[in-house]
SETORNU-448078 format. One record per atom (N, C-alpha, C, O): residue in three letters; x, y, z. Coordinates in steps of 0.05 Angstrom, whole numbers, plus 5000, padded with zeros to 4 digits. Layout:
% residues N
AlaXYZ/...
This chain:
% residues 302
Unk408271030355/Unk410370920337/Unk409970620335/Unk409570480355/Unk409970510311/Unk409670230307/Unk412170080316/Unk414270190318/Unk411769820322/Unk414069660331/Unk416169650309/Unk418569680315/Unk415369620284/Unk417269610262/Unk419069860261/Unk421469840258/Unk417870090264/Unk419370340263/Unk420970380288/Unk423370460287/Unk419770320311/Unk421070370337/Unk423570200340/Unk425670300349/Unk423469950333/Unk425669770338/Unk427869810318/Unk430069680320/Unk427469970298/Unk429670040279/Unk431270280289/Unk433270350278/Unk430170420310/Unk431670640321/Unk433870550339/Unk433870310348/Unk435670730346/Unk437870650364/Unk436770600392/Unk435270760402/Unk437470370404/Unk436570300430/Unk438570400451/Unk440870440445/Unk437570440475/Unk439170560496/Unk441670390504/Unk443770500509/Unk441270130504/Unk443469960514/Unk444469770493/Unk446869700494/Unk442769680475/Unk443569470457/Unk442769550429/Unk440569640425/Unk444469510409/Unk443669580382/Unk445869510363/Unk447369320367/Unk445969650340/Unk447869590319/Unk450569700327/Unk451069940325/Unk452369530336/Unk454969610345/Unk456769370343/Unk455869150340/Unk459469410345/Unk461269180344/Unk460668990366/Unk459869060388/Unk461168730361/Unk460668520380/Unk462268580406/Unk464668620405/Unk460768580428/Unk462068640454/Unk463468400466/Unk462668170461/Unk465468450482/Unk466868240495/Unk465068130517/Unk463768280532/Unk464867860520/Unk463267740540/Unk464967640563/Unk467067510559/Unk464167710587/Unk465767630611/Unk465967330613/Unk463967190613/Unk468367230613/Unk468866950618/Unk467466760598/Unk466866540604/Unk467066860574/Unk465766690553/Unk467566450548/Unk469966480545/Unk466366220546/Unk467965980542/Unk467065820518/Unk468065600513/Unk465165920502/Unk464265760479/Unk462665930460/Unk461066100467/Unk463065870434/Unk461365970413/Unk460465720398/Unk462065530394/Unk458065720388/Unk457065480375/Unk455465550351/Unk454765780346/Unk454765340335/Unk453065380312/Unk451465120308/Unk452164910316/Unk449265160294/Unk447464940288/Unk446164990261/Unk445365210255/Unk445964780245/Unk444564800219/Unk441664760224/Unk440864560236/Unk439964940214/Unk437164930218/Unk435665060196/Unk436165300190/Unk433864920182/Unk432265030161/Unk433965160139/Unk433165360126/Unk436265040134/Unk438065140113/Unk439765380122/Unk441265480105/Unk439665460147/Unk441265680157/Unk443365570177/Unk442765380192/Unk445665690177/Unk447665630197/Unk447365830219/Unk448066070217/Unk446165750242/Unk445565920264/Unk447765930284/Unk448965730290/Unk448366170295/Unk450466210314/Unk449366270341/Unk447166370344/Unk450966200362/Unk450166270389/Unk452666290407/Unk454766170401/Unk452366440429/Unk454366450450/Unk453366280473/Unk450966270478/Unk455166140486/Unk454365960508/Unk456266000531/Unk458666000528/Unk455066030555/Unk456666040580/Unk455965810598/Unk453665770605/Unk457965650605/Unk457665430623/Unk459265490648/Unk461665530647/Unk457965510672/Unk459465590696/Unk461465380705/Unk461265150697/Unk463365460721/Unk465465280730/Unk464365060748/Unk465664860752/Unk461965100759/Unk460764900777/Unk459364680761/Unk458364490773/Unk459364700735/Unk457964490719/Unk459264220723/Unk461664190722/Unk457564020727/Unk458363740730/Unk456663580710/Unk454263570713/Unk457963450691/Unk456463300671/Unk454663080683/Unk452862990669/Unk455163010708/Unk453462810721/Unk450962920733/Unk449162780741/Unk450763190734/Unk448463320747/Unk447163510727/Unk448463680716/Unk444463490723/Unk443163670705/Unk443163950716/Unk442964000740/Unk443364150697/Unk443564430705/Unk441464590690/Unk440864530667/Unk440264790703/Unk438264960689/Unk439465110665/Unk441965150664/Unk437765170646/Unk438565310621/Unk436865570619/Unk434465560621/Unk438265790613/Unk436866040608/Unk437566140580/Unk439866180574/Unk435466170563/Unk435866280537/Unk435266580538/Unk433266670548/Unk437166740526/Unk436867030527/Unk436867140498/Unk438767090483/Unk434767280491/Unk434367370463/Unk434867670461/Unk433667830476/Unk436567750442/Unk437268030438/Unk434968180425/Unk433068070414/Unk435168450426/Unk433268620412/Unk433968650383/Unk435968550373/Unk432268800369/Unk432668860340/Unk435369000336/Unk435969190351/Unk436868910317/Unk439569010311/Unk441668920331/Unk443969010329/Unk440868760351/Unk442868660370/Unk444068390362/Unk443468290340/Unk445668280379/Unk446868020375/Unk446867870402/Unk446267990423/Unk447367610401/Unk447667460425/Unk449867580443/Unk449567590467/Unk452067660431/Unk454267780446/Unk453468040459/Unk454168090482/Unk451968210445/Unk451268470457/Unk449268440480/Unk449568590500/Unk447368260478/Unk445468230500/Unk446768090524/Unk445968140547/Unk448767920519/Unk450367810541/Unk451868030556/Unk451968020580/Unk452968210541/Unk454368430553/Unk452568610569/Unk453268690591/Unk450168670558/Unk448268850572/Unk447268730598/Unk447168850619/Unk446368480596/Unk444968350618/Unk446768240640/Unk445968210663/Unk449268190633/Unk451268070652/Unk450267800663/Unk450967730685/Unk448767660647/Unk447767400656/Unk450067200660/Unk449767010676/Unk452367230646/Unk454567050651/Unk455567050679/Unk455966850692/Unk455867290690/Unk456767320718/Unk454767190737/Unk455467060756/Unk452167230731/Unk450067110748/Unk450066810745/Unk449666670765/Unk450466710721/Unk450566420716/Unk452866290732/Unk452466080743/Unk455066430733/Unk457366330748/Unk456766320778/Unk457466130792/Unk455366530788/Unk454766550816/Unk452566350824/Unk452666230846/Unk450466320807/Unk448066170815/Unk448065880804/Unk446465720814/Unk449665820784/Unk449765550774/Unk447665490753/Unk446065310757/Unk447765630731/Unk446065560708/Unk447565610682/Unk449465760682/Unk446665480661/Unk447865520635/Unk446265740620/Unk443865750621/Unk447665920607/Unk446466140593/Unk447166120563/Unk449466080556/Unk445166150546/Unk445666140517/Unk444366390504/Unk442166470511/Unk445866510485/Unk445066760472/Unk445066710442/Unk447166750429/Unk442866640431/Unk442766590402/Unk442766850386/Unk441967060396/Unk443766830361/Unk443667060342/Unk441167020324/Unk440766810313/Unk439567230321/Unk437467220302/Unk438467270274/Unk440567390270/Unk437067160254/Unk437767210226/Unk437367510220/Unk435167620226/Unk439367640209/Unk439367930204/Unk438668090229/Unk437368290228/Unk439667990252/Unk439368130278/Unk436368160286/Unk435668360299/Unk434667970278/Unk431868000283/Unk430667730290/Unk432067520287/Unk428267720300/Unk426767480307/Unk424167470292/Unk422767670291/Unk423567240280/Unk421067200266/Unk419067050284/Unk419766830293/Unk416767160288/Unk414767040305/Unk413366820289/Unk413266830265/Unk412266630303/Unk410666420291/Unk408366540276/Unk406966720286/Unk407966450251/Unk405866570235/Unk406766790217/Unk405066920204/Unk409466850217/Unk410467050199/Unk410066970170/Unk409366740164/Unk410467160152/Unk409867110124/Unk411566880113/Unk413766830123/Unk410566750093/Unk411866510081/Unk414566590071/Unk415066810062/Unk416466400074/Unk419166440064/Unk421066530086/Unk423466510082/Unk420066620108/Unk421766700130/Unk422466460148/Unk420966260150/Unk424766470161/Unk425566260179/Unk423566240202/Unk422566440211/Unk423066000212/Unk421265950235/Unk423065940260/Unk424265740266/Unk423166170274/Unk424966180297/Unk423966020321/Unk425465940338/Unk421265970323/Unk420265800344/Unk421365520341/Unk422165390360/Unk421265420316/Unk422365150311/Unk425465150315/Unk426564950325/Unk426765370308/Unk429665390313/Unk430265360343/Unk432165220350/Unk428665490360/Unk429165480389/Unk428865190399/Unk430465100415/Unk426865050389/Unk426564770396/Unk428964610388/Unk429964440403/Unk429964650364/Unk432264510354/Unk434764590370/Unk436464410375/Unk435064840378/Unk437364930393/Unk437364790421/Unk439464700430/Unk435064770434/Unk434964640460/Unk435764350457/Unk437264240473/Unk434664210436/Unk435463930432/Unk438463910426/Unk439763720436/Unk439564100411/Unk442364100405/Unk444064130431/Unk446063990434/Unk443264310448/Unk444764360473/Unk444564120491/Unk446464070506/Unk442363980491/Unk442163740508/Unk444063520500/Unk444663340515/Unk445063540475/Unk446963340466/Unk449863400476/Unk451563220476/Unk450263650484/Unk452963720492/Unk453163800522/Unk455263810533/Unk450863850534/Unk450763920563/Unk448563760576/Unk446563690563/Unk448863710602/Unk446763580617/Unk444763790627/Unk445063910648/Unk442663830610/Unk440664040616/Unk438363920632/Unk437363710626/Unk437564070652/Unk435164000668/Unk432664080652/Unk431964310650/Unk431363880640/Unk428963940623/Unk426664060638/Unk424964190626/Unk426764040665/Unk424564160681/Unk425164450687/Unk423464590698/Unk427664540681/Unk428464810689/Unk429764960665/Unk432065040666/Unk428164990644/Unk429065140620/Unk427465400620/Unk424965390623/Unk428765620616/Unk427465890618/Unk428166060594/Unk430266010581/Unk426466260588/Unk427066440566/Unk426566730575/Unk424666780590/Unk428366900566/Unk427967190571/Unk429067340547/Unk430467230530/Unk428367600545/Unk429367750523/Unk428768050527/Unk427268130545/Unk429968210509/Unk429668500510/Unk428468600484/Unk429268520463/Unk426468770487/Unk425168900464/Unk424068690444/Unk422268540452/Unk424968680420/Unk423968480401/Unk424568200412/Unk422968010407/Unk426768170426/Unk427267910439/Unk425367840461/Unk424767610466/Unk424368050475/Unk422268000495/Unk419567930482/Unk418167750492/Unk418968060460/Unk416567990445/Unk416767700436/Unk414767550437/Unk419067620426/Unk419467350417/Unk419267150441/Unk418166930438/Unk420367230464/Unk420167050488/Unk417267010495/Unk416466790503/Unk415567220493/Unk412767180498/Unk411467000477/Unk409666840484/Unk412267020452/Unk411366840431/Unk412066550438/Unk410466370434/Unk414466510448/Unk415266240456/Unk413466130479/Unk412865900480/Unk412766310497/Unk410966230519/Unk408266140508/Unk406965960518/Unk407366280487/Unk404866210474/Unk405065940460/Unk403265770462/Unk407265890446/Unk407565660428/Unk408765420442/Unk408165190434/Unk410565460462/Unk411965230474/Unk411765230504/Unk413865230518/Unk409365240515/Unk409165260544/Unk410165010558/Unk410865020582/Unk410264780544/Unk411264540556/Unk414364520556/Unk415464340568/Unk415664720543/Unk418664720543/Unk419764900564/Unk421964850574/Unk418265110572/Unk419365310590/Unk417865320617/Unk415465320618/Unk419565310638/Unk418365320665/Unk417465600672/Unk415665640688/Unk418665810660/Unk417966090664/Unk419166250642/Unk421166180630/Unk417966490637/Unk418966670616/Unk418966950628/Unk417167020644/Unk420967110621/Unk421067390629/Unk421467570605/Unk423067510587/Unk420067790605/Unk419967980583/Unk420868260593/Unk419568370611/Unk422968370581/Unk423868640589/Unk423468830565/Unk424568780543/Unk421869030569/Unk421269230548/Unk419869090524/Unk420569150501/Unk418068910529/Unk416568770508/Unk413668760514/Unk412768840536/Unk412068660495/Unk409268640497/Unk408268430478/Unk409968290466/Unk405668400474/Unk404568220454/Unk403668370430/Unk402268570433/Unk404368280406/Unk403168400382/Unk400168360380/Unk399168150390/Unk398768550369/Unk395868530366/Unk395168270351/Unk393268130359/Unk396668200330/Unk395967960315/Unk396367700329/Unk395367490321/Unk397867700351/Unk398367460367/Unk396567430391/Unk396367220403/Unk395167650398/Unk393567650422/Unk391467420422/Unk391267270441/Unk389967400400/Unk387867200399/Unk389066920395/Unk387866720403/Unk391366910382/Unk392666650376/Unk394066530400/Unk394766290400/Unk394666690420/Unk396166590443/Unk394366440462/Unk393066550479/Unk394266170457/Unk392566000473/Unk394065750482/Unk393365530473/Unk396165780498/Unk397565540507/Unk395765360523/Unk394065440538/Unk396365100520/Unk394664900533/Unk395364850562/Unk393764730577/Unk397664950570/Unk398564920598/Unk399365190609/Unk400165360593/Unk399265230635/Unk400165490646/Unk403165530642/Unk404665340640/Unk403965790640/Unk406765860639/Unk407166120654/Unk405866320648/Unk408966110673/Unk409366350690/Unk410666570674/Unk412466520657/Unk409766820678/Unk410667050663/Unk411367280681/Unk409767360698/Unk413867390677/Unk414667640690/Unk415067850668/Unk416467790648/Unk413868080672/Unk414268300653/Unk415468540668/Unk414568610689/Unk417568660655/Unk418768900665/Unk418669110644/Unk419769080622/Unk417169330649/Unk416769530629/Unk416969810640/Unk415969860663/Unk418169990625/Unk418170270633/Unk415670410624/Unk414670370602/Unk414570580641/Unk412070720634/Unk412470940614/Unk410571040602/Unk414971020609/Unk415671230589/Unk417271110566/Unk418971250555/Unk416770860560/Unk418170730538/Unk417070840511/Unk414770810505/Unk418870960496/Unk417971090471/Unk417970890447/Unk417170970425/Unk418970650451/Unk418970450430/Unk416770250434/Unk415170190416/Unk416570140458/Unk414369950465/Unk412570100485/Unk413070100509/Unk410570230474/Unk408870410490/Unk407370260512/Unk406170050507/Unk407470370536/Unk406170240559/Unk403170220553/Unk401870020561/Unk401970410540/Unk399070410534/Unk398470290507/Unk396170300498/Unk400470170494/Unk400070040469/Unk400070240446/Unk400170480450/Unk399970130421/Unk399870310398/Unk397070410392/Unk395170260394/Unk396870660384/Unk394270780378/Unk392970640354/Unk390570590355/Unk394570600334/Unk393470480309/Unk393970180310/Unk396070080304/Unk391870030318/Unk392169740321/Unk392269590295/Unk392869350294/Unk391769740273/Unk391769610247/Unk394569610233/Unk394969470214/Unk396369780244/Unk398969800231/Unk400569550236/Unk400169400255/Unk402469500217/Unk404169260219/Unk405769260244/Unk407069460251/Unk405669050259/Unk407269020284/Unk406169170307/Unk407469200328/Unk403669260306/Unk402469410328/Unk402369230353/Unk401868990352/Unk402769360376/Unk402869220402/Unk400469300419/Unk399469530418/Unk399469110435/Unk397469170455/Unk398869300479/Unk401269290481/Unk397269410497/Unk398369550520/Unk399569340540/Unk399069110539/Unk401269440558/Unk402469270579/Unk400269170597/Unk400268930604/Unk398369330607/Unk396169220623/Unk394569010609/Unk393768810621/Unk394069050583/Unk392568850568/Unk394168590565/Unk393068370565/Unk396768620561/Unk398468380559/Unk398468220585/Unk398267980585/Unk398668360608/Unk398568230634/Unk395868090637/Unk395667870648/Unk393668220627/Unk391068090629/Unk390967830613/Unk389667640621/Unk392367830590/Unk392467580574/Unk393667360590/Unk392667140591/Unk395967410603/Unk397367210618/Unk395867130644/Unk395966900653/Unk394467330655/Unk392867270679/Unk390567080672/Unk389966900687/Unk389367120648/Unk387266950639/Unk388366670632/Unk387166470640/Unk390566660618/Unk391766400610/Unk392466230635/Unk391965990635/Unk393566370655/Unk394366220679/Unk392166200700/Unk392566100722/Unk389766300693/Unk387466280711/Unk387966390739/Unk387266260759/Unk389166630740/Unk389766750766/Unk387166870776/Unk385767020763/Unk386466790801/Unk383766840811/Unk383567080829/Unk381267180834/Unk385767190838/Unk385667400858/Unk386567660847/Unk387967680827/Unk385867880861/Unk386868150854/Unk389868160859/Unk390868020877/Unk391268330845/Unk394168340849/Unk394968450876/Unk393668620887/Unk397168340886/Unk398468460909/Unk400468670899/Unk402268600883/Unk400168910907/Unk401769130897/Unk403569250918/Unk402769290941/Unk406169290910/Unk408069420928/Unk409969580912/Unk410269540888/Unk411269770925/Unk413369930912/Unk416069850923/Unk416369850948/Unk417969800906/Unk420669720916/Unk422169970926/Unk421770190915/Unk423769930947/Unk425370160956/Unk427470230935/Unk428370060920/Unk428170490934/Unk430170580915/Unk432670680929/Unk432570750953/Unk434870700914/Unk437370800925/Unk437071100931/Unk438371200950/Unk435471240916/Unk435071520919/Unk432071580924/Unk430571580904/Unk431171610949/Unk428371650955/Unk427071880940/Unk424671890936/Unk428672080931/Unk427672310917/Unk427472270887/Unk426472440872/Unk428372040878/Unk428371990849/Unk425571960839/Unk423771860853/Unk425172050814/Unk422472010801/Unk422271740789/Unk420071670779/Unk424371580790/Unk424271300780/Unk423771110803/Unk425271100822/Unk421570960800/Unk420870760821/Unk419770510807/Unk418770520785/Unk419870290821/Unk418870040811/Unk416369950826/Unk416469900850/Unk414169940812/Unk411569840824/Unk411169550816/Unk411169490792/Unk410869380835/Unk410669090830/Unk407769000835/Unk406569050856/Unk406568870815/Unk403868760817/Unk404068460813/Unk404668370791/Unk403568310834/Unk403768020833/Unk400867910834/Unk399267980851/Unk400367730815/Unk397667610813/Unk397767330825/Unk398967150813/Unk396567290849/Unk396667030862/Unk394366850853/Unk392766920837/Unk394366610864/Unk392266420858/Unk392166320830/Unk389966260820/Unk394466300817/Unk394566210789/Unk394665910787/Unk395465770806/Unk393865800765/Unk393565510761/Unk396265370763/Unk398265470753/Unk396265140776/Unk398564960777/Unk401065090788/Unk403365030779/Unk400765280806/Unk403065420818/Unk404365620800/Unk406565720806/Unk403165690777/Unk404265890759/Unk404066160772/Unk402666200792/Unk405366360760/Unk405566620771/Unk405566830749/Unk406866790728/Unk404267050753/Unk404367280734/Unk405067530751/Unk403767590770/Unk407167660742/Unk408167900756/Unk408868120736/Unk410168070716/Unk408068360742/Unk408768600727/Unk410468780744/Unk409668850767/Unk412768870734/Unk414369070747/Unk414469310729/Unk415769310708/Unk412969520737/Unk412769760722/Unk414769970732/Unk414570050756/Unk416570050715/Unk418570250723/Unk417470530717/Unk417370610693/Unk416670670737/Unk415570940733/Unk417571120720/Unk419771150729/Unk416771240697/Unk418371420681/Unk420771290668/Unk422471420656/Unk420871020669/Unk423070880656/Unk422670860626/Unk420470860616/Unk424970840612/Unk424870820583/Unk425370550572/Unk424770350584/Unk426470540547/Unk426870290533/Unk429670180539/Unk431570230523/Unk429970040561/Unk432569940569/Unk432269700588/Unk430069640597/Unk434569580594/Unk434669360612/Unk435669470639/Unk437969530643/Unk433769500659/Unk434569620684/Unk436869470698/Unk436769220701/Unk438869620706/Unk441169500719/Unk443269390700/Unk445169270709/Unk442769420674/Unk444569310655/Unk446969480649/Unk447069710657/Unk448869360635/Unk451269510627/Unk450669710605/Unk448969660588/Unk451869950606/Unk451370150586/Unk453770340584/Unk455170380604/Unk454270450560/Unk456170660556/Unk454970940559/Unk456371140556/Unk452370950564/Unk450971200566/Unk450871290595/Unk449771150612/Unk451971530601/Unk452171630628/Unk449371670640/Unk449071620664/Unk447471760624/Unk444771800635/Unk443471540643/Unk441971530662/Unk443971330627/Unk442871060634/Unk444170960660/Unk442870850677/Unk446771000663/Unk448170920687/Unk447171070712/Unk446870950734/Unk446571330709/Unk445471480731/Unk442671380738/Unk441971350762/Unk441071320717/Unk438371210722/Unk438670950738/Unk437170910757/Unk440470780730/Unk440770520744/Unk441670560773/Unk440770420791/Unk443470750777/Unk444370810805/Unk441970910822/Unk441670820845/Unk440471090811/Unk438171200826/Unk436070980832/Unk434870970853/Unk435570810811/Unk433470610814/Unk434270390833/Unk432570300849/Unk436770300832/Unk437670090849/Unk436269820844/Unk435669670863/Unk435669770819/Unk434069530812/Unk435569380790/Unk436369490769/Unk436069120794/Unk437468950775/Unk435568750762/Unk434668560775/Unk434968800737/Unk432968630723/Unk433968340721/Unk432368150725/Unk436568300716/Unk437568030712/Unk437367870738/Unk436467640737/Unk438167980760/Unk437867840786/Unk434967790792/Unk434267570801/Unk433267980787/Unk430367950792/Unk429167720775/Unk427567560784/Unk430067710750/Unk429067500732/Unk429967220741/Unk428367040742/Unk432467200750/Unk433466940760/Unk431966860785/Unk431266630789/Unk431467050803/Unk429866990827/Unk427066890820/Unk426066700832/Unk425867010799/Unk423266920790/Unk423466640778/Unk421866470784/Unk425466590761/Unk425766330749/Unk426166110770/Unk425065890767/Unk427666170790/Unk428265960810/Unk425765850824/Unk425765630835/Unk423666010824/Unk421265920838/Unk419565730821/Unk417565630831/Unk420465680796/Unk418665520778/Unk420165290765/Unk422365330754/Unk418865060765/Unk419864830750/Unk417564700736/Unk415264720745/Unk418164560714/Unk416064410700/Unk415464150716/Unk417264050729/Unk413064050715/Unk412463800729/Unk414063560717/Unk413863340726/
């Protein structure tokens, strides 16, 4: 299934639905950019002190999602309150993200992200060395595009249920290393673990192993991966997380793949109204949001 077709289907956790309530949300904002009035949700933890710079995490929704819906799914607000970082959830135009190099006439979302970061720096004391990006599905693909295009902006990037499009593979040549964490289900029917069969179709994706190889090459990781399996809440469960960490990367960068055996197109450990997703999360005992923040904390820009 092509990316274009797959991401128009109903997603397990986030999709076309009424805007969800965000836990302890304290701000909504907007910014004029490229002739568009762009909206975003912003969470500033109670520990924020204008005299001290604070890390910033940008979270990008999937196709047909919103900033509000991905905030609800990921529960990053609760984590931001606990750990002390600012979280921002932008809305894509028409619930979508346009990658750099999209056809003429479309909004340039890479430039929008740069403008959004500059905008937030005017209202919050942002630690420029600790800005991070993550996303789900099309938002994860966009986060990887940001790593390709803006490696000097982000200390680390995390991708959940995303990959690299075929047309971006050769173009992704950042001049500096950028740490990358990927979390993917091996049974994802939207973003196929083995990539799309027809690489010529619009929006075709390369495989997850090939995507990891791209980031391993970019970050000049010299050693074979260290592989381990995370413990699960239910030892008899067919759902398990295999972690492959690539050491020896340039300038202290890191590349890590977390493959969820038999996992589908969802945010592990996220909020859901689907009983089967909640049972999956209980059996797996793995929280993607906490894991992403742990990964982010290990990385700062020089």
